[in-house]
Residue frames as a rotation matrix with the C-alpha (Angstrom) as fourth column:
MET 1
0.026 -0.907 -0.420 -82.55
-0.418 -0.391 0.820 -100.01
-0.908 0.154 -0.389 -165.40
ARG 2
-0.622 -0.258 0.739 -82.91
0.419 0.688 0.593 -102.63
-0.661 0.679 -0.320 -168.00
ARG 3
0.400 0.850 0.343 -85.94
0.840 -0.189 -0.509 -100.77
-0.367 0.492 -0.790 -169.51
SER 4
0.728 -0.169 -0.664 -84.05
-0.140 -0.985 0.097 -97.58
-0.671 0.022 -0.741 -169.60
SER 5
-0.399 -0.912 0.092 -81.05
-0.208 0.187 0.960 -99.20
-0.893 0.364 -0.265 -171.35
CYS 6
-0.380 0.299 0.875 -83.33
0.799 0.583 0.148 -100.73
-0.466 0.756 -0.460 -173.98
ALA 7
0.732 0.665 -0.149 -85.05
0.534 -0.695 -0.482 -97.37
-0.424 0.273 -0.864 -174.58
LEU 8
0.360 -0.666 -0.653 -81.68
-0.424 -0.740 0.521 -95.66
-0.831 0.090 -0.549 -175.07
LEU 9
-0.649 -0.633 0.422 -80.55
0.055 0.514 0.856 -98.31
-0.759 0.579 -0.299 -177.56
LEU 10
-0.132 0.653 0.746 -83.83
0.927 0.348 -0.141 -98.18
-0.352 0.673 -0.651 -179.51
LEU 11
0.489 0.424 -0.762 -84.01
0.238 -0.905 -0.351 -94.39
-0.839 -0.010 -0.544 -179.71
PRO 12
-0.410 -0.627 -0.662 -81.31
-0.505 -0.449 0.737 -93.94
-0.760 0.637 -0.133 -182.48
LEU 13
-0.881 0.083 0.466 -83.00
0.379 0.713 0.590 -96.69
-0.284 0.696 -0.659 -184.47
LEU 14
0.112 0.994 0.003 -86.36
0.878 -0.098 -0.469 -95.18
-0.466 0.056 -0.883 -184.21
GLN 15
0.221 -0.109 -0.969 -84.97
-0.132 -0.988 0.081 -91.85
-0.966 0.110 -0.233 -185.21
GLY 16
-0.711 -0.599 -0.369 -83.42
-0.444 -0.025 0.896 -93.30
-0.545 0.801 -0.248 -188.35
CYS 17
-0.873 0.359 0.329 -86.30
0.481 0.741 0.468 -95.59
-0.076 0.567 -0.820 -189.42
THR 18
0.059 0.998 -0.038 -89.25
0.998 -0.058 0.022 -93.32
0.020 -0.039 -0.999 -188.50
GLY 19
-0.670 -0.368 -0.645 -87.88
0.433 -0.899 0.064 -89.83
-0.603 -0.237 0.762 -188.90
TRP 20
-0.922 0.322 0.217 -90.13
0.059 -0.438 0.897 -89.20
0.384 0.840 0.385 -191.86
PHE 21
-0.117 0.930 -0.347 -93.26
0.667 0.333 0.666 -90.30
0.736 -0.154 -0.660 -189.89
PHE 22
0.538 0.318 -0.781 -92.50
0.841 -0.271 0.469 -88.26
-0.062 -0.909 -0.413 -186.81
SER 23
-0.466 -0.848 0.252 -90.62
0.867 -0.495 -0.063 -85.38
0.178 0.189 0.966 -188.29
GLY 24
-0.268 0.463 -0.845 -93.47
0.475 -0.700 -0.534 -82.89
-0.838 -0.544 -0.032 -187.65
GLU 25
-0.953 -0.088 -0.291 -93.84
-0.203 -0.527 0.825 -82.09
-0.227 0.845 0.484 -191.32
SER 26
-0.187 0.982 -0.003 -97.40
-0.449 -0.089 -0.889 -81.57
-0.874 -0.165 0.457 -192.47
TRP 27
0.224 0.234 -0.946 -96.91
-0.974 0.025 -0.224 -82.91
-0.028 0.972 0.233 -196.00
ILE 28
0.545 -0.048 0.837 -96.86
-0.102 0.987 0.122 -86.52
-0.832 -0.152 0.534 -197.11
ASP 29
-0.443 -0.810 -0.384 -93.95
-0.606 -0.045 0.795 -87.66
-0.661 0.585 -0.470 -199.32
ARG 30
0.568 0.571 0.593 -95.54
0.162 0.628 -0.761 -88.80
-0.807 0.528 0.264 -202.61
THR 31
0.323 -0.556 -0.766 -92.53
-0.790 -0.604 0.105 -87.96
-0.521 0.571 -0.635 -204.73
ARG 32
-0.755 -0.577 -0.311 -91.74
-0.655 0.652 0.381 -91.60
-0.017 0.492 -0.870 -205.76
PRO 33
0.202 0.909 0.364 -94.90
-0.788 0.371 -0.491 -93.36
-0.582 -0.187 0.792 -206.90
ALA 34
-0.023 -0.276 -0.961 -92.95
-0.879 0.464 -0.112 -95.80
0.477 0.842 -0.253 -209.13
VAL 35
0.377 0.105 0.920 -93.48
-0.640 0.748 0.177 -99.52
-0.670 -0.655 0.350 -208.44
LEU 36
-0.566 -0.468 -0.679 -92.02
-0.763 0.608 0.217 -102.78
0.311 0.641 -0.702 -209.61
VAL 37
0.360 0.796 0.487 -94.40
-0.845 0.499 -0.191 -105.70
-0.395 -0.343 0.852 -209.81
GLU 38
-0.844 -0.535 -0.044 -93.22
-0.525 0.806 0.273 -109.34
-0.110 0.253 -0.961 -209.87
THR 39
0.295 0.951 -0.093 -95.92
-0.925 0.260 -0.277 -111.49
-0.239 0.168 0.956 -211.59
THR 40
0.412 -0.037 0.911 -96.21
-0.038 0.998 0.058 -115.12
-0.910 -0.059 0.409 -212.56
GLY 41
0.864 0.017 0.503 -95.18
0.489 0.209 -0.847 -114.02
-0.119 0.978 0.172 -216.09
GLY 42
-0.005 -0.904 0.427 -92.24
0.798 -0.260 -0.543 -111.83
0.602 0.338 0.723 -215.25
VAL 43
-0.296 -0.174 -0.939 -91.52
0.770 -0.626 -0.127 -108.30
-0.566 -0.760 0.319 -214.01
GLU 44
-0.064 0.244 0.968 -93.04
0.784 -0.588 0.200 -105.07
0.618 0.771 -0.154 -215.03
PHE 45
-0.948 -0.298 -0.114 -93.24
0.314 -0.807 -0.500 -101.39
0.057 -0.510 0.858 -213.96
GLY 46
0.039 0.976 0.216 -96.23
0.790 -0.162 0.592 -99.43
0.612 0.147 -0.777 -212.81
ALA 47
-0.672 -0.167 0.721 -97.42
-0.150 -0.923 -0.354 -96.60
0.725 -0.347 0.595 -210.54
ALA 48
-0.539 0.491 -0.685 -99.10
0.843 0.319 -0.434 -96.26
0.005 -0.811 -0.585 -207.13
THR 49
-0.781 0.342 0.522 -101.99
-0.025 -0.853 0.521 -93.96
0.624 0.394 0.675 -207.80
GLU 50
-0.710 0.577 0.404 -105.14
-0.672 -0.384 -0.633 -92.87
-0.210 -0.721 0.660 -205.98
PHE 51
0.424 0.834 -0.355 -106.96
-0.904 0.411 -0.114 -95.47
0.051 0.369 0.928 -208.00
GLY 52
0.885 -0.098 0.456 -104.63
-0.072 0.937 0.342 -98.32
-0.461 -0.335 0.822 -207.05
VAL 53
-0.177 -0.984 0.033 -101.36
-0.349 0.094 0.932 -99.80
-0.920 0.153 -0.360 -208.18
LEU 54
0.754 0.625 -0.204 -101.69
-0.305 0.057 -0.951 -99.73
-0.582 0.779 0.233 -211.93
THR 55
-0.383 -0.895 0.227 -99.78
-0.106 0.287 0.952 -101.72
-0.918 0.341 -0.205 -214.58
LEU 56
-0.299 0.265 -0.917 -100.04
-0.947 -0.198 0.252 -102.30
-0.115 0.944 0.310 -218.29
GLY 57
0.422 0.491 0.762 -100.58
-0.506 0.825 -0.251 -105.99
-0.752 -0.280 0.597 -217.62
ARG 58
0.268 -0.431 -0.862 -97.97
-0.931 0.116 -0.347 -107.07
0.249 0.895 -0.370 -220.17
THR 59
-0.724 -0.632 -0.276 -96.81
-0.539 0.768 -0.347 -110.09
0.431 -0.102 -0.896 -218.17
ALA 60
-0.677 0.605 -0.420 -99.98
0.681 0.731 -0.044 -111.05
0.281 -0.316 -0.906 -216.31
THR 61
-0.485 0.599 0.637 -103.37
-0.349 -0.801 0.487 -109.57
0.802 0.014 0.597 -215.46
GLU 62
0.654 0.691 0.308 -104.42
-0.617 0.251 0.746 -112.00
0.439 -0.677 0.591 -212.81
GLY 63
0.522 -0.427 -0.739 -102.77
0.476 0.864 -0.163 -114.19
0.708 -0.267 0.654 -210.08
PRO 64
0.737 -0.256 -0.626 -100.37
0.596 -0.192 0.780 -113.63
-0.319 -0.948 0.011 -207.24
CYS 65
0.471 -0.603 0.644 -97.75
0.341 -0.549 -0.763 -110.87
0.814 0.579 -0.053 -207.33
ARG 66
0.158 -0.544 -0.824 -95.11
0.949 -0.147 0.279 -109.12
-0.273 -0.826 0.493 -205.27
VAL 67
0.749 0.182 0.637 -95.11
0.413 -0.880 -0.234 -105.27
0.519 0.438 -0.734 -205.28
HIS 68
-0.259 -0.831 -0.492 -91.96
0.954 -0.300 0.003 -103.19
-0.150 -0.468 0.871 -204.59
TYR 69
0.457 0.520 0.722 -92.94
0.556 -0.800 0.224 -99.63
0.694 0.299 -0.655 -203.74
PHE 70
-0.707 -0.695 0.131 -91.90
0.390 -0.538 -0.747 -96.62
0.590 -0.478 0.651 -201.65
LEU 71
0.521 0.755 -0.398 -93.49
0.785 -0.241 0.571 -95.45
0.335 -0.610 -0.718 -198.49
GLY 72
0.869 -0.356 -0.344 -92.08
-0.177 -0.872 0.456 -91.97
-0.462 -0.335 -0.821 -198.25
PRO 73
0.285 -0.841 -0.459 -88.38
-0.949 -0.180 -0.260 -92.48
0.136 0.510 -0.850 -198.91
THR 74
-0.318 -0.418 0.851 -88.41
-0.668 0.735 0.112 -96.09
-0.673 -0.533 -0.513 -197.66
PRO 75
-0.513 0.123 -0.849 -88.45
-0.681 0.544 0.490 -99.09
0.522 0.830 -0.196 -200.08
MET 76
-0.181 0.581 0.793 -91.22
-0.747 0.443 -0.495 -101.54
-0.639 -0.683 0.354 -199.18
VAL 77
-0.782 0.050 -0.621 -92.27
-0.441 0.660 0.608 -105.03
0.440 0.749 -0.495 -200.41
ASP 78
-0.370 0.727 0.579 -95.60
-0.634 0.258 -0.729 -106.64
-0.680 -0.636 0.365 -200.03
ASP 79
-0.928 0.169 0.333 -97.34
0.330 0.790 0.517 -109.72
-0.175 0.589 -0.789 -201.53
GLY 80
-0.355 0.843 -0.403 -100.60
-0.577 -0.537 -0.616 -109.10
-0.736 0.014 0.677 -203.29
THR 81
-0.179 0.455 0.872 -102.95
0.624 0.738 -0.257 -110.23
-0.761 0.498 -0.416 -206.08
LEU 82
-0.962 -0.100 -0.252 -103.30
-0.144 -0.600 0.787 -108.97
-0.230 0.794 0.563 -209.63
VAL 83
-0.095 0.983 0.154 -106.82
0.416 0.180 -0.891 -108.14
-0.904 -0.020 -0.426 -210.73
ALA 84
-0.641 -0.025 0.767 -107.88
0.758 -0.177 0.628 -107.54
0.120 0.984 0.132 -214.41
THR 85
-0.698 0.317 -0.642 -109.44
0.084 -0.855 -0.512 -104.12
-0.711 -0.411 0.570 -214.73
GLY 86
0.198 0.756 0.624 -111.24
0.803 0.240 -0.545 -104.49
-0.562 0.609 -0.559 -218.07
SER 87
0.722 -0.040 -0.690 -109.43
-0.274 -0.933 -0.233 -101.51
-0.635 0.358 -0.685 -219.43
GLU 88
0.882 -0.372 0.289 -107.32
0.433 0.399 -0.808 -101.61
0.185 0.838 0.513 -222.60
GLY 89
0.490 -0.689 0.534 -104.78
-0.369 -0.719 -0.589 -99.14
0.790 0.092 -0.606 -221.20
PHE 90
-0.454 -0.509 0.731 -104.20
-0.877 0.112 -0.467 -100.07
0.155 -0.854 -0.497 -217.60
LYS 91
-0.046 0.513 -0.857 -105.03
-0.439 0.760 0.478 -103.82
0.897 0.399 0.191 -217.81
ALA 92
0.092 -0.002 -0.996 -104.13
0.614 0.787 0.055 -104.80
0.784 -0.616 0.073 -214.28
ARG 93
0.343 -0.046 0.938 -104.35
-0.638 -0.745 0.196 -103.50
0.690 -0.665 -0.285 -210.76
ALA 94
-0.384 -0.531 -0.756 -102.11
0.299 0.703 -0.646 -105.00
0.874 -0.474 -0.111 -208.04
GLU 95
0.542 0.612 0.575 -103.99
-0.423 -0.393 0.817 -105.15
0.726 -0.686 0.046 -204.68
ILE 96
-0.458 -0.686 -0.566 -101.96
0.338 0.454 -0.824 -105.33
0.822 -0.569 0.024 -201.53
ASP 97
0.200 0.557 -0.806 -102.86
0.936 0.136 0.326 -105.07
0.291 -0.820 -0.494 -197.84
LEU 98
-0.158 -0.436 -0.886 -100.80
0.796 -0.587 0.147 -102.00
-0.584 -0.682 0.440 -196.99
LYS 99
0.825 0.457 -0.333 -101.16
0.236 -0.814 -0.531 -98.39
-0.513 0.360 -0.779 -198.04
THR 100
-0.054 -0.834 0.549 -98.97
0.997 -0.017 0.073 -96.92
-0.051 0.551 0.833 -200.79
GLN 101
-0.822 -0.401 -0.405 -98.20
0.413 -0.909 0.062 -93.37
-0.392 -0.117 0.912 -201.82
MET 102
0.034 0.961 0.273 -101.43
0.934 0.067 -0.351 -93.00
-0.356 0.267 -0.896 -203.88
VAL 103
-0.834 -0.458 -0.307 -100.25
0.297 -0.842 0.450 -90.15
-0.465 0.285 0.838 -205.97
ARG 104
0.110 0.906 -0.410 -103.09
-0.037 -0.408 -0.912 -87.83
-0.993 0.115 -0.012 -207.33
VAL 105
-0.203 -0.106 0.973 -104.03
0.893 0.387 0.229 -88.09
-0.401 0.916 0.016 -210.93
LEU 106
-0.945 -0.119 -0.304 -103.89
-0.016 -0.914 0.406 -85.11
-0.326 0.388 0.862 -213.25
ASP 107
-0.168 0.984 0.065 -107.48
0.349 0.121 -0.929 -84.07
-0.922 -0.133 -0.363 -213.84
ARG 108
0.715 0.316 -0.624 -106.88
-0.419 -0.521 -0.743 -82.99
-0.560 0.793 -0.240 -217.43
SER 109
0.791 -0.514 0.331 -104.77
0.596 0.525 -0.608 -83.97
0.139 0.678 0.722 -220.46
PRO 110
0.090 -0.823 -0.561 -101.19
0.663 -0.371 0.650 -82.75
-0.743 -0.431 0.513 -220.19
ALA 111
0.970 0.236 -0.064 -100.26
0.137 -0.741 -0.658 -79.52
-0.203 0.629 -0.750 -221.98
ASN 112
0.556 -0.793 0.248 -97.05
0.467 0.052 -0.883 -78.43
0.687 0.607 0.399 -223.75
GLN 113
0.145 -0.526 0.838 -96.12
-0.476 -0.780 -0.407 -76.09
0.867 -0.340 -0.364 -220.95
ASP 114
0.931 0.211 0.299 -96.30
-0.364 0.453 0.814 -78.79
0.037 -0.866 0.498 -218.32
GLU 115
-0.136 -0.984 0.116 -93.03
-0.979 0.115 -0.171 -80.05
0.155 -0.137 -0.978 -216.79
LEU 116
0.834 0.546 -0.083 -93.10
-0.537 0.836 0.108 -83.71
0.129 -0.045 0.991 -217.29
LEU 117
-0.360 -0.916 0.178 -90.81
-0.932 0.359 -0.040 -86.60
-0.027 -0.181 -0.983 -216.16
VAL 118
0.542 0.367 -0.756 -90.77
-0.376 0.911 0.172 -90.35
0.752 0.191 0.631 -216.56
MET 119
-0.163 -0.546 0.822 -89.91
-0.986 0.067 -0.151 -92.35
0.028 -0.835 -0.549 -213.44
TRP 120
0.666 0.345 -0.661 -89.35
-0.301 0.936 0.185 -96.07
0.682 0.075 0.727 -212.83
THR 121
0.348 -0.570 0.744 -87.62
-0.861 0.121 0.495 -98.28
-0.372 -0.812 -0.449 -210.23
PRO 122
0.127 -0.333 -0.934 -85.26
-0.752 0.582 -0.310 -100.87
0.647 0.742 -0.177 -211.85
ASP 123
-0.558 -0.470 -0.684 -84.65
0.008 0.821 -0.571 -102.77
0.830 -0.324 -0.454 -208.64
GLY 124
0.426 0.812 -0.399 -87.37
0.531 0.133 0.837 -101.74
0.733 -0.568 -0.374 -206.14
LYS 125
0.266 -0.412 -0.872 -84.78
0.938 -0.096 0.332 -99.81
-0.221 -0.906 0.360 -204.15
THR 126
-0.578 -0.455 -0.678 -83.88
0.268 -0.890 0.369 -96.82
-0.771 0.031 0.636 -206.30
THR 127
0.554 0.825 0.111 -85.56
0.429 -0.168 -0.888 -94.75
-0.714 0.539 -0.447 -208.93
GLN 128
-0.670 -0.683 0.289 -84.54
0.635 -0.326 0.700 -93.36
-0.384 0.653 0.653 -212.30
THR 129
0.381 0.821 -0.425 -86.04
0.415 -0.563 -0.715 -90.25
-0.826 0.096 -0.556 -213.77
VAL 130
-0.656 -0.481 0.582 -85.86
0.734 -0.230 0.639 -88.70
-0.173 0.846 0.504 -217.28
ALA 131
-0.310 0.518 -0.797 -87.28
-0.171 -0.855 -0.489 -85.28
-0.935 -0.016 0.354 -218.29
VAL 132
-0.630 0.191 0.752 -89.59
0.756 0.373 0.538 -85.54
-0.178 0.908 -0.380 -221.31
ARG 133
-0.583 0.513 -0.630 -91.96
-0.394 -0.856 -0.333 -83.40
-0.711 0.054 0.702 -223.25
LEU 134
0.345 0.836 0.426 -95.07
0.112 0.414 -0.903 -83.95
-0.932 0.359 0.049 -225.38
ALA 135
-0.265 -0.366 0.892 -94.57
0.866 0.317 0.387 -84.65
-0.425 0.875 0.233 -229.03
GLN 136
-0.222 0.120 -0.968 -94.40
-0.030 -0.993 -0.116 -81.29
-0.975 0.003 0.224 -230.93
ASN 137
-0.988 -0.137 0.066 -94.92
0.059 0.057 0.997 -82.52
-0.140 0.989 -0.048 -234.47
PRO 138
-0.397 0.896 -0.202 -98.29
-0.826 -0.444 -0.348 -81.26
-0.401 0.029 0.915 -235.78
ALA 139
-0.186 0.300 -0.936 -98.64
-0.748 0.574 0.332 -84.49
0.637 0.762 0.118 -237.74
THR 140
-0.816 -0.178 -0.550 -98.62
0.180 0.826 -0.534 -86.53
0.550 -0.534 -0.642 -234.51
GLU 141
0.035 0.890 0.455 -101.85
-0.681 -0.312 0.663 -87.21
0.732 -0.333 0.595 -232.75
GLY 142
0.661 0.369 -0.654 -102.62
0.140 0.796 0.590 -88.84
0.737 -0.481 0.474 -229.50
ASP 143
0.911 -0.341 0.233 -100.62
-0.311 -0.195 0.930 -89.40
-0.272 -0.920 -0.283 -226.35
ALA 144
0.657 -0.750 0.075 -97.03
0.652 0.516 -0.555 -89.25
0.377 0.414 0.828 -227.47
LEU 145
0.740 -0.559 -0.373 -93.70
0.034 -0.523 0.852 -88.02
-0.671 -0.643 -0.368 -226.20
GLU 146
0.667 -0.652 -0.360 -90.65
-0.648 -0.268 -0.713 -86.86
0.369 0.709 -0.601 -227.95
HIS 147
0.660 -0.524 -0.539 -87.82
0.517 0.837 -0.180 -89.37
0.545 -0.160 0.823 -227.75
PRO 148
0.969 -0.246 0.006 -85.71
-0.177 -0.679 0.712 -88.05
-0.171 -0.692 -0.702 -224.74
GLY 149
0.304 -0.933 -0.193 -82.39
-0.822 -0.155 -0.548 -89.50
0.481 0.325 -0.814 -226.08
GLN 150
-0.832 -0.531 0.162 -82.52
-0.549 0.743 -0.382 -92.63
0.082 -0.407 -0.910 -223.95
GLU 151
-0.567 0.597 -0.568 -84.62
0.076 0.724 0.685 -95.69
0.820 0.345 -0.456 -223.77
LEU 152
-0.470 0.511 0.720 -87.73
-0.883 -0.280 -0.377 -95.66
0.009 -0.813 0.583 -221.58
PRO 153
-0.998 0.069 -0.012 -89.11
0.070 0.996 -0.053 -99.04
0.008 -0.054 -0.999 -220.31
PRO 154
-0.343 0.939 -0.027 -92.73
-0.089 -0.004 0.996 -99.93
0.935 0.344 0.085 -220.85
GLY 155
0.386 0.534 -0.752 -94.73
0.718 0.339 0.608 -99.33
0.580 -0.774 -0.253 -217.63
ALA 156
-0.709 -0.624 -0.328 -92.59
0.701 -0.575 -0.422 -96.45
0.075 -0.529 0.845 -216.46
CYS 157
0.249 0.909 -0.334 -94.86
0.915 -0.334 -0.227 -93.75
-0.318 -0.249 -0.915 -214.98
LEU 158
-0.433 -0.218 0.875 -95.28
0.571 -0.817 0.078 -90.40
0.698 0.534 0.478 -216.63
LEU 159
0.097 0.379 -0.920 -95.70
0.957 -0.290 -0.018 -87.58
-0.274 -0.879 -0.391 -214.03
ARG 160
0.417 0.095 0.904 -96.39
0.381 -0.921 -0.079 -83.88
0.825 0.378 -0.421 -214.09
LEU 161
-0.402 -0.659 -0.636 -94.03
0.901 -0.160 -0.404 -81.89
0.164 -0.735 0.658 -211.80
GLY 162
0.648 0.740 0.181 -95.87
0.675 -0.667 0.315 -79.08
0.354 -0.082 -0.932 -210.06
PRO 163
0.388 -0.476 0.789 -94.44
-0.162 -0.878 -0.450 -75.74
0.907 0.046 -0.418 -208.85
ASP 164
0.523 -0.088 0.848 -94.23
-0.852 -0.063 0.520 -77.15
0.007 -0.994 -0.108 -205.32
GLN 165
-0.535 -0.788 -0.304 -92.30
-0.824 0.566 -0.016 -80.17
0.185 0.242 -0.953 -206.60
ALA 166
-0.197 0.579 0.791 -95.31
-0.344 0.715 -0.609 -82.45
-0.918 -0.392 0.058 -206.00
VAL 167
-0.947 -0.143 -0.289 -96.01
-0.322 0.361 0.875 -84.87
-0.021 0.922 -0.388 -208.79
GLN 168
0.119 0.985 0.123 -99.31
-0.682 0.171 -0.711 -85.94
-0.721 0.001 0.693 -210.43
PHE 169
-0.449 -0.205 0.870 -99.86
0.283 0.891 0.356 -89.12
-0.848 0.405 -0.342 -212.39
VAL 170
-0.205 0.250 -0.946 -100.28
-0.857 -0.512 0.051 -88.61
-0.472 0.822 0.319 -216.15
GLY 171
0.795 0.452 -0.405 -99.99
-0.600 0.684 -0.416 -92.20
0.089 0.573 0.815 -217.45
LEU 172
0.382 -0.635 0.671 -97.74
-0.055 0.709 0.703 -95.17
-0.923 -0.305 0.236 -218.20
VAL 173
-0.282 -0.558 -0.781 -95.24
-0.896 -0.139 0.422 -95.43
-0.344 0.818 -0.460 -221.00
SER 174
0.560 0.579 0.593 -96.68
-0.323 0.811 -0.488 -98.17
-0.763 0.082 0.641 -223.32
GLY 175
0.430 -0.437 0.791 -94.27
0.736 0.676 -0.027 -98.40
-0.523 0.593 0.612 -226.22
LYS 176
-0.407 -0.687 -0.602 -92.21
0.029 -0.668 0.743 -96.77
-0.913 0.285 0.292 -228.92
ALA 177
0.672 0.623 0.402 -93.52
0.474 0.056 -0.879 -95.48
-0.569 0.781 -0.258 -232.31
THR 178
-0.497 -0.864 -0.076 -91.53
0.373 -0.292 0.881 -94.58
-0.783 0.410 0.468 -235.44
GLU 179
0.353 0.590 -0.726 -92.57
-0.372 -0.624 -0.687 -92.10
-0.859 0.513 0.000 -238.09
LEU 180
0.544 -0.134 0.829 -92.36
0.579 0.775 -0.255 -93.94
-0.608 0.618 0.498 -241.48
ASP 181
0.896 -0.129 0.424 -91.23
0.313 -0.493 -0.811 -91.03
0.314 0.860 -0.402 -243.63
SER 182
0.516 -0.708 0.482 -88.58
-0.601 -0.701 -0.384 -89.50
0.610 -0.092 -0.787 -241.41
GLY 183
0.048 -0.468 -0.882 -87.72
0.397 0.820 -0.413 -92.42
0.917 -0.330 0.225 -239.06
ARG 184
-0.471 -0.138 0.871 -88.33
-0.609 -0.664 -0.434 -90.04
0.639 -0.735 0.229 -236.08
GLN 185
-0.486 0.198 -0.851 -89.04
0.483 0.872 -0.073 -91.88
0.728 -0.447 -0.520 -232.91
TYR 186
-0.187 0.500 0.846 -91.59
-0.713 -0.661 0.233 -91.20
0.675 -0.560 0.480 -230.23
TYR 187
-0.961 0.074 -0.267 -92.88
0.227 0.762 -0.606 -92.86
0.158 -0.643 -0.749 -227.07
VAL 188
-0.176 0.975 0.138 -96.63
-0.273 -0.182 0.945 -93.42
0.946 0.128 0.298 -226.58
PHE 189
-0.989 -0.129 0.071 -98.34
-0.098 0.221 -0.970 -93.64
0.110 -0.967 -0.232 -223.24
ALA 190
-0.176 0.938 -0.298 -101.59
0.764 0.321 0.559 -94.79
0.620 -0.130 -0.774 -221.74
GLY 191
-0.883 -0.276 0.380 -102.94
0.087 -0.891 -0.446 -91.44
0.461 -0.361 0.810 -220.44
VAL 192
-0.805 0.580 0.124 -105.86
-0.377 -0.340 -0.862 -89.76
-0.458 -0.740 0.492 -218.83
ASP 193
-0.131 0.816 -0.564 -108.33
-0.967 0.019 0.252 -90.99
0.216 0.578 0.787 -221.49
ARG 194
-0.230 -0.038 -0.972 -107.46
-0.087 0.996 -0.018 -94.62
0.969 0.080 -0.233 -220.67
LEU 195
-0.991 -0.027 -0.131 -107.88
0.129 0.052 -0.990 -93.83
0.033 -0.998 -0.048 -216.99
ARG 196
-0.500 0.866 -0.025 -111.35
-0.823 -0.484 -0.296 -92.58
-0.268 -0.127 0.955 -217.63
GLU 197
-0.007 0.399 -0.917 -112.02
-0.642 0.701 0.310 -95.86
0.767 0.591 0.251 -219.46
LEU 198
-0.714 -0.360 -0.601 -110.84
0.198 0.719 -0.666 -97.74
0.672 -0.594 -0.442 -216.35
LEU 199
-0.944 0.327 0.048 -113.04
-0.160 -0.324 -0.933 -95.76
-0.290 -0.888 0.358 -214.03
ALA 200
-0.257 0.888 -0.382 -116.03
-0.956 -0.175 0.236 -96.39
0.142 0.426 0.894 -216.33
VAL 201
-0.519 0.070 -0.852 -115.84
-0.101 0.985 0.142 -100.16
0.849 0.160 -0.504 -215.68
PRO 202
0.448 0.738 0.505 -118.62
-0.622 -0.149 0.769 -101.00
0.643 -0.658 0.392 -213.10
SER 203
-0.692 -0.586 -0.422 -117.64
-0.042 0.616 -0.787 -102.49
0.721 -0.527 -0.450 -209.77
LEU 204
0.211 0.772 -0.599 -119.51
0.570 0.401 0.717 -103.81
0.794 -0.493 -0.355 -206.80
HIS 205
-0.871 -0.465 0.159 -119.88
0.173 -0.594 -0.786 -101.18
0.460 -0.657 0.598 -204.10
PRO 206
0.192 -0.740 0.644 -120.23
-0.977 -0.204 0.056 -101.18
0.089 -0.641 -0.763 -201.13
GLN 207
0.001 -0.320 -0.947 -118.35
-0.259 0.915 -0.310 -104.42
0.966 0.245 -0.082 -200.30
ASP 208
0.969 0.222 0.106 -118.63
-0.172 0.304 0.937 -106.55
0.176 -0.926 0.333 -197.19
LEU 209
0.091 -0.989 0.113 -115.32
-0.635 -0.146 -0.759 -106.55
0.767 -0.003 -0.641 -195.35
ALA 210
0.952 0.118 -0.282 -113.68
0.110 0.728 0.677 -109.13
0.285 -0.676 0.680 -193.06
PRO 211
0.596 -0.788 0.153 -110.51
-0.716 -0.436 0.545 -108.95
-0.363 -0.435 -0.824 -191.00
LYS 212
0.777 -0.513 -0.365 -107.33
0.061 0.638 -0.768 -110.42
0.627 0.574 0.527 -192.33
TYR 213
0.852 -0.494 0.172 -104.67
-0.241 -0.080 0.967 -111.41
-0.464 -0.866 -0.187 -189.74
ARG 214
0.681 -0.663 -0.312 -101.19
-0.378 0.047 -0.925 -111.12
0.628 0.747 -0.218 -191.24
PRO 215
0.564 -0.527 -0.635 -98.11
0.654 0.755 -0.046 -112.90
0.504 -0.390 0.771 -190.01
ASP 216
-0.527 -0.814 0.244 -96.48
0.522 -0.537 -0.663 -109.59
0.671 -0.222 0.708 -189.11
ASP 217
-0.473 0.437 -0.765 -99.31
0.830 -0.070 -0.553 -108.90
-0.295 -0.897 -0.330 -186.57
ILE 218
-0.875 0.312 -0.371 -100.86
-0.384 -0.913 0.139 -106.25
-0.295 0.264 0.918 -188.80
THR 219
-0.411 0.810 0.418 -104.66
0.656 0.582 -0.481 -106.71
-0.632 0.077 -0.771 -189.17
VAL 220
-0.913 0.133 -0.387 -106.38
-0.352 -0.736 0.578 -105.26
-0.208 0.664 0.718 -192.26
MET 221
-0.026 0.975 0.219 -109.90
-0.182 0.211 -0.960 -105.31
-0.983 -0.065 0.172 -193.50
LYS 222
-0.910 -0.377 -0.174 -110.40
-0.254 0.175 0.951 -107.06
-0.328 0.910 -0.255 -196.85
PRO 223
-0.151 0.899 -0.412 -113.42
-0.986 -0.105 0.132 -107.50
0.075 0.426 0.902 -199.18
VAL 224
-0.135 0.208 0.969 -115.22
-0.367 0.897 -0.244 -110.79
-0.920 -0.389 -0.044 -198.69
LYS 225
-0.841 -0.221 -0.494 -114.86
-0.537 0.224 0.813 -112.98
-0.069 0.949 -0.307 -201.73
LYS 226
0.035 0.943 0.332 -118.17
-0.604 0.285 -0.744 -114.25
-0.796 -0.175 0.580 -203.12
């Protein structure tokens, strides 16, 4: 009887906490890849991509960190380590034990007809999104966005919204630019070209792995430090 009572009490909790995991839906929720990373130098925004949790590395490129991210609709927090990538665009990668949303990267440069949005999480619990479009001025070259009428924070992730509402990673907002003659403002971003630069940095593969036993009873395999 005691076991039955416990099961009845736990059932509503399980339905509320794990409904996304056991809902029977065949798709994986990757609609919120925005992350917030606490570093030894401050706080910055980034994105959980198929190539890792990427940041601009404005506050730190190495050392301990804490990553706030979303697993499906659920806010998560995990401690990790920042690793310098050797790239000038995405200078740091935050490595944590647990899996993130790992949003796919757009395999081409964005086009004018693409539906783009910028997303970031100001507190690790909610997200903010702003619709944007590529800079239309013929005199403007490079990865630039028209000013959307509100401020965009550095490190916010630029995403392409597909027809099925799935998002693809395009880049990270890196700063604001002003046209000298007209005073017109734009936002620039580290885009696909910078990502190719990151992927061109050689890395050791394969790596020897060893088990890591976490305090929460989760065991993960981590590369052996040499």
